[in-house]
N, C-alpha and C positions, 0 to 999 in steps of 0.2 A: 673539299667536301662535306665534314662535317658542321660547318659554320653554315651552310648551303643550308644542309638540314636544320638547322638548330632554328635559322632563319626564318624558314616555311613554318615548322611548328611553332614559332612562338606566333606568325602570322595568323594560325590557325587557333589560339588562343583567345586573342585578340575576338574573336568573332563567333569563340563558342562559350556555353555555360560553366567552365572550368574553374572553379571556387578557388580562390587564393586562401590562405590561412601561415599559420605560424607555426603547426605540428602537422607534420605526413607524417602516416606511417606505411610503411611497406613490410613484404614478407621476409628483407633480413636486418634490416633497424627500421629505425622514427629516428626523424630527422626534426631539428627543433630549433626556433629563433631563440638567442637568450641575449643577444646585445646588442645596442648600435643606437644611434640618433634616433632622437624621436621615436619612440616605442607605439606608438597609436599608429604608426606608417609600417610596422614591422609587415614585411608577407613576402612569401616564397610558392611558387603552382609548379606539381609532378609537372612533367612535360614528358618526360620516358622518349628519348628520341631512340633509342640504339638499345637492342638488343641484350639483356643483358648487364645493363646499366641503366642504374636512376639517377634522374637527369631533374634541376629545379632551375623552374624559372629565378634569381634572382632582384624580386620586386622591387624591393625597395632603393637599390643602388641603380637598377636601371632609372628611376623615375629624379634621383636625384645627382648621379655625376655629368655634369653639364656644365661650363661657364663661358661668358662671352664677354669681351674686352673692345668697346670701341674708344677712339680719340676723336672729338667731333672741336674741340676749341682749342689743341696744341696743350690743354695742359699733362696729356698723355690718356691711359687706361688701365685699368689692371683690374682683373678677377681670378679669384683662386678656393677652390672647395677639399674638403675632406669629406668622406665617408666611410664608413664600415660596418659590417655584418656579422655576426659573431654566431654561429652554429652550433649543436652540440650533436651526435650521432650515437647512439644508443645502441648499439647493433647488440643481434641475437647468438645466443650460445650457438648456433649452428652454425655461424655465417664467419668471416673476415670481410673488412676492406684493403684491397689490393691497389686500387689508385684513386686519386683525385685529380681534376682539372678543370679550371675553368676558363670556356670560350664566348665570343662576341663580339664585338665591333670596337674599336676607335675610331671616332669624326674629329675632322679638324678641319679648321677652314683660315685662312691667313690673304687676305686683302691689304695689301700696302697703299698708302695715298700716293699717289701721281701727280705731279705738275712739269710740266713745260721745260726743260734747260733746270731742272734742280735733281739733287737726287732722289728716290725713293722714302716716303717715311718706311715703318719698321714697323711688322706682324712676327709674333712669336709665338706657340702652344706649344703643351706638356702636358702630356697624360701617361699616368704612373698606375699598375696593378699587380696586388699583392697575395698568394694565397699563402695563409701560413696554417700547420697541421702543428697541434699543442703551442707549446711554448718559445718555439727557437728554429723549428723548419723550414722556412721560408723559401718560394720559390714567386718569381716574378716578371712582368713586361716593362718596357718603357719605350715612350715616342716623343720624337721633340721633332719642332718645327718641320709637323704633317699637316699632308693636305686631302679631302675625299677622306676614302673608307679604307680603314685598314683590318687584317684580320688581326683579332687577340685570339690563344693560344696558350697558356700556362700550366701544364700539366706535373704534375708531383713525380719524383721519382717511384718504383716499387714501395708497395706498405705494407704492413699486416697487421692491422690493427681489429684490435676485440676490445669486447667490453664496450667501455664510454671515449669516444674522443672528442676533443675542443678542435672545427675548423672556422678560422676569419679573414672572410674579405675584404680586403681596404682599396679602396679607389682613393688617387691625387690629381688635382685638375689645375693649370693656370694656364693665361692667357693673358699676354701685354700688345698694347699700340702705340702709336704714337706717328702722329700724321707730319705733313709736311707743308711748310708755309713760305712762300715766296714769291716777287715781284705784286704784292699786294692781296693774295691770292693763297688759299689754306683748301687742302687737300684730306677728307680724315682718312684715317687706317680702322683697320678691324679685325680682330684673331677671337676664336673661338675652337674649345676642346669639350670630348666626349666622351664618353664611354655607356656603350646602349647593348640589347642585347643578351646581356649575362646572363648565362647559363652553367650551376655546377653539377657535374657529371660525377657520380658516387660509383666505379666499380666494384662490385661483388663478389666472393666464390663461395661456396662450399665447404665447411672444414670437415674431413671425411670422420668417420665414427670409428671410437678407437679398435672395436672389431674387427671392423673393413682394413686395419690395418696391418692386424696380427692378421687376418684370411690371405691376404696378400704377403705378405710373410714368407708365410708356411709355402705359400702356391711355388715362389721364388724359387724357395728352399728344394723343395719336391724337385723344381725343375732343374736344381742344378745338379742334385744327386742321379738325375737321369743321364745330364748330359754328362757327367763324368763317366759312368758307368759306359757310355756308349765309346769315348775315349780311352779306356782302359782296354793295354795292348791283351788278346788274347793269351791262354797258359801256352808254350809249349806242348807241342806231342811227345808222348815219350815212344824213345827208340824201341822199336821191335826187338824182343828175345830169342833165346838162337833157339830154330827146331829144338 
């Protein structure tokens, strides 16, 4: 459902005048594009797909992560690419980031050559997507030998980010094709791999004010006192004295 909504929203963006940028401010944080190939092409677009989650189309990666290999002569064909986007989150004092995820589509095609009475040609592909927070925590998804559309969903575990946080999204693609030759004939092979419609989702939560926490603790303490008093046994009645 999330990926269907993401694709629908991205389709709306293509037909609406939503500006792309390298820095976008939200109520809870500022996101800034700080690293990646070809700085002149750096671009993100806010899409806001879900309540409570700020979402951004990763425009630069969506334009660069695609490869296609053909073997037209029997020499084989190979294609590969790597691209990445480095983003910085400057989180407001009253908020924290609790989770990140990247969704999108991995699309592949495999068309090995075919000749009667001969083994088919070969066609292989691969796609890898990684989401890194800081310098060491990485989550990813991998696809190999795949065809048509495959759902991409790479979530982190629970996070508690405040201040400044660095986030990197990287993709690696490869495709290889070998045709088949026999009986004086040749049949070409083709393979392709792409990652598209990639969207970064940033989940945020407000940080409770210190005095609110103290008031909550005090309220719980009062409730606990009343509860203990209600549970305490009543004192025994004094025995009546002699007349």
